[in-house]
N, C-alpha and C positions, 0 to 999 in steps of 0.2 A: 672220608665220606664227604660228598658234595651235597649242597642243598639246591634244589630246583624249585623255582616258583611256578605256580599254576594259578592263573587268573582267568576266570570264566564269567560270562554273562549268560544266564538262561534267558534266551530270546522270548520264550513263551511267557515269562514273568515281567520282562522289561517293558516299562511304559514310555520310555524315551524322554523322561523328565530332564535328564542331563546333570543330575546332582553328582554322579560319579565323575563325569567329565569336568565339571566346574571345580570340584574339590581335589582332584588328583594333582599333586604337585609335580609329577613327572610325565604327564600326558600319555598314560597307558591307553586311554579310551578315545574313541571318536564316535560321533553320531552318524550312522549309516542306515538309510532306509527307515528313519524314525526310531531306531533302536541303538542303544550303546553297544559298541563292538570293541573288543580288545585288539589294538593295533601295534602295541609296543610292550609286550610283557617283560622283556629282558631288563627294562629300566625300573621295574616295580621294586620299591624299597620295603615292602611288607608293612606299611603303616596301617593298612586296613581301613583307612578313612572311607574309601568307596563303599565298603561293606556297611559301615555304620550309617551312612547317609542314604543308602538305597531304600526307598519306602516299601518296596515289594520283596526285598531279599534276593533279587536276581543276581547280584554280584557275589562271587565266592573267590576268596584268596586262600590258597593252601601252600604250605611249605612241605616238600617231600625230601627226605634224606635218601640219597642213592649211593650205593657202593660203587666205587670206580676201580 
């Protein structure tokens, strides 16, 4: 069984504060159009720091086990 990461930013909740961008140790996010956007999900280490610092709860990190 493989584990797949899913990192999303709910654009309607994102205020573009940049906390997730500044705190992410592996540069998963970039600011585009004044909103945080996932640009490199494959490097996410599942530390979930981005979720903890997002003041609006716009960032969601999920691990999904998949059968191969």
